[in-house]
C-alpha positions in Angstrom: 1.9 -5.6 29.3 -0.2 -8.9 28.9 0.3 -11.1 25.9 -0.8 -14.5 24.4 -3.3 -16.8 22.9 -7.0 -16.7 22.9 -8.9 -19.8 21.7 -12.7 -18.7 20.5 -14.1 -21.9 21.1 -18.0 -23.0 20.7 -20.5 -24.8 18.7 -21.2 -24.2 14.6 -22.9 -20.8 14.1 -22.2 -19.5 17.6 -20.5 -16.1 16.0 -16.9 -17.0 16.7 -15.3 -15.9 13.0 -17.6 -12.6 13.5 -16.3 -12.0 16.9 -12.8 -12.6 15.2 -13.2 -10.2 12.8 -14.5 -7.6 15.0 -11.7 -7.8 17.7 -9.3 -7.5 15.1 -10.8 -4.9 12.5 -10.2 -7.3 9.5 -12.3 -9.8 7.5 -9.8 -12.5 8.3 -12.4 -15.3 8.7 -15.6 -15.7 6.1 -19.0 -15.7 7.9 -21.6 -17.6 6.7 -25.4 -18.2 8.3 -24.3 -21.9 7.3 -22.8 -24.0 9.8 -19.4 -25.8 9.8 -18.4 -22.5 7.7 -14.8 -22.1 9.9 -12.8 -25.5 8.8 -9.5 -24.7 10.2 -7.9 -22.7 13.1 -7.4 -19.0 12.1 -5.0 -17.0 14.2 -5.6 -13.0 14.3 -3.4 -10.5 16.2 -5.0 -7.6 18.2 -2.2 -5.0 19.5 -3.6 -2.6 22.4 -1.4 -0.3 24.5 -1.9 -2.9 27.5 -0.3 -5.7 25.3 -1.1 -8.2 22.6 -4.1 -10.8 22.1 -3.9 -13.5 19.5 -7.0 -14.8 18.9 -7.4 -18.3 17.5 -10.7 -18.7 15.7 -11.7 -22.4 15.6 -14.4 -24.9 13.7 -17.6 -25.6 15.7 -17.4 -28.5 18.1 -20.1 -30.8 16.5 -20.8 -34.7 15.9 -18.6 -35.6 13.3 -19.7 -37.7 10.4 -16.7 -37.4 8.0 -13.0 -37.6 8.0 -12.9 -34.0 7.3 -15.1 -33.0 10.5 -13.3 -35.2 12.7 -10.2 -33.2 11.7 -12.0 -29.7 12.3 -13.1 -30.6 15.7 -9.6 -32.0 16.7 -8.2 -28.6 15.5 -10.7 -26.8 17.6 -10.3 -28.9 21.1 -6.4 -28.7 20.1 -6.2 -24.8 20.1 -8.4 -24.8 23.4 -5.8 -26.8 25.0 -2.8 -24.9 24.1 -4.4 -21.5 24.7 -3.8 -19.2 27.4 -7.1 -18.0 27.6 -10.5 -19.9 26.4 -13.3 -17.7 25.3 -16.3 -20.0 25.4 -18.7 -18.6 22.9 -22.4 -19.4 23.3 -25.5 -18.2 20.9 -27.3 -16.6 24.1 -30.5 -16.4 22.0 -30.8 -20.0 21.3 -31.9 -22.7 23.9 -29.5 -24.9 25.2 -29.1 -28.4 24.3 -27.1 -31.9 24.4 -24.5 -30.1 22.5 -23.8 -27.3 24.5 -23.7 -29.5 27.6 -20.9 -31.8 25.6 -19.1 -28.3 25.3 -19.2 -27.5 28.5 -17.9 -31.0 29.6 -15.0 -30.5 27.9 -14.0 -27.5 29.6 -12.8 -30.1 33.0 -9.8 -30.9 30.6 -8.6 -27.7 29.9 -5.9 -25.8 32.2 -6.7 -22.2 31.0 -9.2 -19.7 32.5 -12.3 -19.9 30.8 -14.5 -16.7 29.8 -18.0 -17.3 29.0 -19.2 -15.1 26.0 -22.9 -14.8 25.9 -23.2 -13.7 21.9 -25.8 -12.4 20.0 -27.4 -10.3 23.1 -29.0 -8.0 20.1 -31.6 -10.7 19.1 -32.9 -11.0 22.8 -34.7 -8.7 25.7 -32.6 -8.1 28.5 -35.2 -9.6 31.0 -34.4 -12.8 28.9 -30.5 -12.4 29.7 -30.1 -13.3 33.2 -31.7 -16.5 33.3 -29.2 -17.8 30.6 -26.8 -16.4 32.5 -27.8 -18.1 36.0 -28.0 -21.2 34.0 -24.5 -21.3 32.6 -22.8 -20.1 36.2 -24.2 -23.4 37.8 -22.5 -25.5 34.8 -18.9 -24.6 35.1 -16.8 -22.0 37.2 -16.5 -19.7 34.9 -13.3 -17.0 35.2 -15.9 -14.2 33.9 -19.4 -14.1 31.7 -19.4 -11.3 29.1 -22.7 -10.6 27.3 -21.7 -9.3 23.6 -23.0 -8.8 20.3 -20.0 -9.7 17.6 -22.4 -8.1 15.0 -23.2 -4.6 16.6 -19.9 -4.6 18.6 -22.0 -4.0 21.8 -19.7 -4.7 24.9 -16.9 -6.1 22.9 -14.5 -3.6 24.3 -15.1 -4.8 27.8 -14.6 -8.4 26.7 -11.3 -7.1 25.1 -10.2 -5.9 28.6 -11.2 -8.9 30.5 -9.8 -11.5 28.1 -6.5 -9.3 28.4 -6.5 -9.4 32.1 -6.5 -13.3 32.2 -3.3 -13.4 30.0 0.2 -14.0 31.2 2.4 -10.8 31.9 4.7 -10.4 29.0 5.8 -8.5 26.0 3.9 -8.9 22.7 5.2 -12.3 20.8 4.4 -10.9 17.2 5.5 -7.7 15.6 2.9 -4.5 15.9 2.1 -4.8 12.0 1.2 -8.8 12.5 -2.1 -9.7 11.4 -2.6 -13.6 10.9 -0.8 -16.7 10.0 -3.2 -17.3 7.3 -0.9 -17.4 3.9 -2.6 -14.8 1.1 -3.6 -17.9 -1.2 -5.6 -19.3 1.8 -7.4 -16.2 2.5 -7.9 -16.0 -1.4 -9.4 -19.5 -1.5 -11.4 -18.5 1.8 -13.2 -15.8 -0.1 -14.2 -17.8 -2.9 -15.7 -20.1 -0.5 -17.6 -17.1 1.1 -19.3 -16.4 -1.9 -20.1 -20.1 -2.9 -21.8 -20.3 0.8 -23.9 -16.9 0.0 -24.9 -17.7 -3.5 -25.7 -21.5 -3.7 -28.3 -24.0 -2.4 -28.3 -25.0 1.2 -27.2 -28.4 0.4 -24.2 -27.5 -1.3 -22.0 -25.9 1.2 -21.2 -29.1 3.4 -19.9 -30.5 0.1 -18.0 -27.8 -1.5 -14.2 -26.5 -1.1 -12.0 -24.3 -3.0 -8.3 -24.8 -3.9 -5.8 -22.6 -5.1 -4.3 -24.1 -8.5 -2.1 -21.1 -9.1 -1.2 -17.5 -7.4 1.2 -14.9 -8.6 2.0 -11.8 -6.9 4.0 -9.7 -9.3 6.5 -7.2 -8.0 5.0 -4.5 -10.0 2.2 -3.6 -7.5 0.4 -2.0 -10.5 0.0 -5.5 -12.2 -3.1 -7.7 -10.6 -2.8 -10.7 -8.5 -3.2 -13.6 -10.3 -5.3 -16.7 -8.9 -6.8 -19.6 -10.3 -9.1 -21.3 -7.7 -10.9 -24.8 -8.2 -14.3 -25.3 -6.7 -14.8 -28.8 -5.5 -18.0 -30.6 -5.7 -18.6 -34.0 -4.4 -21.6 -35.2 -7.1 -21.7 -34.4 -11.0 -25.1 -33.0 -10.5 -23.7 -30.3 -8.2 -21.3 -29.0 -10.9 -24.2 -27.4 -13.1 -25.3 -25.5 -9.7 -22.0 -23.8 -9.3 -22.0 -23.3 -12.8 -25.3 -21.8 -13.0 -27.4 -21.1 -16.6 -25.0 -19.9 -19.0 -22.2 -19.7 -16.5 -24.2 -16.9 -14.5 -23.6 -18.5 -11.1 -20.0 -18.9 -11.2 -19.5 -15.6 -13.0 -21.5 -14.1 -9.9 -19.4 -16.0 -7.5 -16.1 -14.9 -9.1 -17.4 -11.3 -9.4 -18.2 -10.9 -5.7 -15.1 -12.8 -4.6 -12.7 -10.5 -6.7 -13.9 -7.6 -4.9 -14.0 -9.0 -1.7 -10.2 -9.9 -2.4 -9.1 -6.5 -4.0 -10.6 -4.9 -0.7 -8.5 -6.8 1.5 -5.0 -6.8 -0.6 -5.8 -3.5 -2.0 -4.8 -4.4 -5.5 -6.4 -5.5 -8.5 -7.0 -9.2 -9.2 -7.4 -11.4 -12.0 -9.4 -14.4 -10.6 -10.2 -17.5 -12.6 -12.2 -20.5 -11.4 -13.1 -23.9 -12.5 -15.3 -26.3 -10.9 -14.2 -30.0 -10.4 -16.0 -33.0 -9.2 -14.0 -35.1 -6.4 -16.3 -37.6 -4.9 -14.1 -38.5 -1.9 -12.4 -35.3 -1.0 -14.0 -35.1 2.6 -12.4 -38.6 3.0 -8.9 -37.8 1.5 -6.5 -37.4 3.6 -4.1 -35.7 1.2 -7.0 -33.4 0.1 -7.4 -32.7 3.3 -3.7 -31.7 3.9 -3.8 -29.4 1.1 -6.5 -27.5 2.9 -4.9 -27.2 6.0 -6.7 -29.6 8.2 -4.5 -30.9 11.1 -4.0 -34.6 11.0 -5.3 -36.7 14.1 -2.0 -37.7 16.3 -1.1 -41.1 15.3 -2.5 -40.9 11.5 
């Protein structure tokens, strides 16, 4: 048997979270077409007869402009340095640039084998893929190169076998029923944020966060989960956008989020949402601690 950690590393919107969800068969990481959706490292377990793959979804590597973003990039690089295998996830349908070159430059700092995952092949013609493979082959000595579509599942089964082949031999590190290290309250908050991303304007996602103020899980399984969340915004002018006319937007966010949470936890949910203005939350260390972003070493 082979078991170990696989870090999913890549730029924003490369499809890492979609790939994680596809591999583990559960909606652990929220997905959005807006960049920097993933803010923390998320572990998802995949058990197969040949062993156990422990995927680490990470924030997209980008040029950080806020303390929050610095912590996000630190979390991604730290996960890659600690993993047994690194899966470099690239959007193969987009042209390469400085961001891709910077990311490839980081690979020299890693000791683990790196598997290049050329994602989103469903968006491109097959004859266009070969030059992409050749270009990346010249940039780094990848252990393997696997084209996939995380969205459709195309070739994901082969990727699983390739990643497993590079993991160290050994028994599973977690029980067979283990799925993730994310607490239930964190998963619930992320599902609320996913609906904020889906339903609000493009300028809001970067400046919003969701915190759980109260989380109650009654012993009686017929009783609903009780969750109170605050949606944080940076400017007073952003609060009416989240609320919507007559509260229509926050009601839509709550309805969609509750449906998602109920499906995941398989029980009824009472969800209460409020909006709070916190102008400095992206620079506030205590707030970033509450959101689960790791501190920089020495800070």
